[in-house]
C-alpha positions in Angstrom: 0.0 0.0 0.0 1.1 3.6 -0.8 -0.1 6.8 0.9 -0.5 9.8 -1.4 -0.7 13.2 0.3 -1.8 16.4 -1.6 0.5 18.9 0.2 -1.0 22.3 1.0 -0.3 25.4 3.0 2.8 26.6 4.9 5.3 24.7 7.1 2.9 24.2 10.0 0.1 22.7 7.8 2.7 20.5 5.9 3.8 19.0 9.2 0.2 18.2 10.2 -0.3 16.4 6.8 3.0 14.5 7.0 2.5 13.5 10.6 -0.9 12.0 9.9 0.6 10.2 6.8 3.3 8.7 9.1 0.6 7.5 11.6 -1.3 5.8 8.8 1.9 4.3 7.4 2.6 2.6 10.7 -1.0 1.6 11.1 -1.3 -0.1 7.7 2.3 -1.0 7.2 2.4 1.1 4.0 5.4 1.0 1.7 5.7 4.6 0.6 4.5 8.1 1.5 4.2 10.1 -1.7 4.1 13.9 -1.2 2.2 15.3 -4.1 3.4 19.0 -4.4 1.7 20.1 -7.6 -0.3 22.7 -5.7 2.9 24.8 -5.1 3.2 25.5 -8.8 0.2 28.0 -8.3 0.2 28.6 -4.6 2.8 31.4 -4.1 2.0 32.5 -0.6 4.1 29.7 1.1 6.8 27.4 -0.2 7.0 23.6 0.1 9.3 23.4 3.1 9.5 20.0 4.7 11.5 18.6 1.8 14.5 20.4 3.4 14.2 18.0 6.4 15.9 14.6 6.6 12.7 12.6 6.0 12.9 8.8 6.1 13.7 6.8 3.0 10.1 5.7 2.4 9.1 9.3 1.4 8.8 10.3 -2.2 8.4 14.0 -3.2 7.0 14.7 -6.6 4.9 17.1 -8.7 4.5 14.5 -11.5 2.3 12.0 -9.7 0.6 9.7 -12.1 -3.0 10.7 -12.5 -5.6 8.6 -10.7 -9.1 9.6 -11.8 -10.8 8.5 -8.5 -8.4 10.8 -6.7 -8.6 13.7 -9.1 -12.3 13.8 -9.6 -13.3 13.1 -5.9 -10.9 15.7 -4.6 -12.2 18.3 -7.0 -15.8 17.6 -6.1 -15.0 17.6 -2.4 -13.1 20.9 -2.6 -16.0 22.6 -4.5 -18.8 21.3 -2.3 -17.0 22.0 0.9 -16.2 25.6 -0.3 -19.9 26.2 -1.0 -21.0 24.8 2.3 -18.4 26.8 4.3 -19.3 30.0 2.5 -23.1 29.8 2.9 -23.6 27.5 5.9 -20.3 27.7 7.8 -20.2 23.9 7.6 -17.5 21.6 6.3 -17.6 18.0 5.1 -15.6 16.4 8.0 -18.6 14.3 8.9 -18.1 12.3 5.6 -14.6 11.1 6.7 -15.7 7.6 8.0 -17.7 7.0 4.8 -15.0 8.3 2.3 -12.2 6.5 4.2 -13.7 3.1 3.3 -12.7 3.9 -0.3 -9.2 5.1 0.6 -10.2 8.8 0.5 -9.0 10.4 3.7 -10.5 13.8 3.1 -11.2 16.2 6.0 -10.8 19.9 6.7 -9.3 19.5 10.2 -10.8 16.8 12.5 -9.6 13.2 12.2 -12.2 10.4 12.8 -11.7 6.7 13.1 -11.3 5.5 9.5 -13.1 2.5 8.0 -10.5 1.6 5.3 -11.0 -1.4 3.1 -7.6 -2.9 3.7 -7.4 -4.5 0.3 -6.8 -1.1 -1.4 -3.3 -0.5 -2.9 -3.4 3.3 -2.4 -5.0 5.7 -0.1 -5.2 9.5 -0.6 -5.0 12.3 1.9 -6.5 15.7 1.3 -7.0 18.2 4.1 -5.1 19.9 6.9 -5.6 17.3 9.6 -5.1 19.8 12.5 -5.9 17.3 15.2 -3.7 16.1 18.0 -5.0 12.6 17.4 -3.0 12.4 14.2 0.3 13.4 15.8 1.0 12.2 19.3 1.8 8.6 18.3 4.5 9.7 15.9 6.0 12.7 17.7 9.3 11.1 18.7 10.0 9.7 15.2 8.9 12.9 13.6 11.3 15.0 15.8 14.2 12.7 14.7 13.4 13.6 11.0 13.2 17.3 11.6 16.9 18.0 10.9 18.0 20.2 8.0 19.7 18.4 5.1 21.9 21.5 4.5 24.3 22.9 7.0 23.1 25.6 9.4 24.9 29.0 9.1 26.8 30.7 11.9 23.9 33.1 12.7 21.6 30.1 13.4 24.2 28.4 15.6 24.7 31.6 17.6 21.0 32.2 18.1 20.5 28.5 19.0 23.3 28.8 21.6 21.7 31.9 23.0 18.3 30.2 23.5 19.8 27.0 24.9 21.9 29.0 27.4 18.9 31.0 28.6 17.6 29.7 32.0 14.0 30.5 31.2 13.4 31.2 27.5 10.0 32.6 26.5 9.0 32.3 22.8 6.5 34.7 21.5 5.0 34.1 18.1 3.4 37.0 16.4 1.4 36.5 13.2 0.1 39.7 11.6 1.0 39.6 7.9 -1.3 40.6 5.1 -1.9 37.0 3.9 -3.2 36.1 7.4 -5.6 39.0 7.3 -6.7 38.2 3.8 -7.7 34.7 4.8 -9.9 36.2 7.5 -7.9 35.1 10.6 -8.1 37.2 13.7 -4.9 38.9 14.7 -3.9 38.6 18.3 -3.8 41.9 20.1 -0.8 43.4 21.9 -2.7 43.1 25.1 -3.0 39.3 24.6 0.7 38.9 24.2 1.6 41.2 27.1 -0.8 39.4 29.4 0.7 36.1 28.5 4.2 37.3 29.0 3.4 38.9 32.3 1.7 35.7 33.5 4.9 33.8 32.8 7.3 36.5 34.1 5.5 36.6 37.5 6.8 33.1 38.3 10.2 33.2 36.5 13.6 34.7 37.2 16.4 35.2 34.7 14.0 35.0 31.8 14.6 36.2 28.3 12.0 36.7 25.6 12.5 35.6 22.0 10.0 37.1 19.5 9.3 35.2 16.2 7.2 37.3 13.8 6.2 37.4 10.2 6.1 41.2 10.4 9.1 42.1 12.6 8.6 45.9 12.4 5.0 45.6 13.7 6.2 43.2 16.4 8.9 45.7 17.6 6.2 48.3 18.0 4.2 45.9 20.2 7.1 45.1 22.5 9.2 48.2 22.5 8.8 48.6 26.3 9.7 45.0 27.2 13.2 44.4 28.5 15.3 41.2 28.0 13.9 40.8 24.4 15.5 39.4 21.3 13.7 39.6 17.9 14.5 36.5 15.9 15.1 38.1 12.5 16.6 37.0 9.1 15.8 33.3 9.4 13.6 31.2 7.1 10.6 29.4 8.4 12.5 26.1 9.0 15.2 27.8 11.1 12.6 29.7 13.1 10.7 26.6 14.0 13.9 24.8 14.9 14.9 27.7 17.2 11.4 28.1 18.7 11.1 24.5 19.7 14.2 24.9 22.0 12.4 27.4 24.2 10.7 26.6 27.5 7.6 28.7 27.6 5.4 30.1 24.9 2.8 32.8 24.1 1.7 32.0 20.5 -0.6 33.3 17.8 -3.5 31.3 16.3 -1.1 29.8 13.7 -0.2 26.2 12.8 3.4 27.3 12.5 3.4 28.6 16.1 1.5 25.6 17.3 4.2 23.3 16.0 7.0 25.4 17.4 5.6 25.0 20.9 4.4 21.4 20.5 7.8 20.2 19.5 9.5 21.6 22.6 10.5 18.7 24.9 10.9 20.9 28.0 9.0 19.0 30.7 7.6 22.1 32.5 6.6 24.1 29.5 3.5 26.3 29.5 1.9 27.4 26.2 -0.6 30.3 26.2 -3.0 30.3 23.3 -5.7 32.9 22.3 -9.4 32.4 23.0 -10.2 32.1 19.2 -8.1 29.9 16.9 -10.1 29.9 13.7 -12.6 32.6 12.6 -15.6 32.4 14.9 -14.3 29.2 16.5 -13.0 29.1 20.0 -9.7 27.3 20.7 -11.3 25.1 23.4 -13.5 23.6 20.7 -10.6 22.6 18.4 -8.6 19.4 18.6 -5.3 21.2 19.2 -5.3 21.2 23.0 -2.8 19.1 25.0 -2.0 19.2 28.7 0.6 22.1 28.6 -1.8 24.5 26.8 -3.6 27.3 28.6 -6.2 29.4 26.9 -5.9 33.1 27.7 -9.3 34.8 27.6 -9.2 38.6 27.8 
């Protein structure tokens, strides 16, 4: 059996998709994970990133996947119908997951259900974002072992990594406020949210240092101009930023899949992760499937 994943979105979403494919590979003893990256020929907002990691030998990355009409036609219909339902009814097609999975079509917007796969199938197809802790926890350790860059890290990265690792109490703050985020309708976390989260952590910490990761660094600097012991993590690509963020101890993050992974991958036993009240537009974080024991929802 092979697993074909239609890759979509930025680094955080790519990790959700790949992690779930790894879980299914283990569950069904699948031979290969094929990452279908055709979508990035047109999608210019984010790049395909995880190919820069040292993924295991069973992974094939291609934009020339041989066409399968069941896959192509069903995916197109699913995309079209779910778009109409979401626009007019604020409803997705996640409830169809158990039915579609019987035929090897693992299609869902975010939530992962128990699949009903007919195990005689040669190929299964994944399409969605799979933003669900249930698709990740079982493969976290093996995934972390693969999240190593294939190219060499530069001196600036090594210096910043050393600074973070040598900080007794490192606080990572992830700020997402770029135009692409606004265009997609996501709420932007306020400066008050970040400051409250930081202050909550500072009240119980000594010798702390704040590391700010932002997609719009100039705006972030205006938010935190009055905070001492702060370093803005600038001039690094998305992969380096995530590898740096995961070495921190405490987190105040935006409603972003990138920020979620940066905090989730941290193996600090006493970590605390503050998240905003709303994660998706009009959907409270407590109703998502992204909560794990270290997470605290900050409601202002």
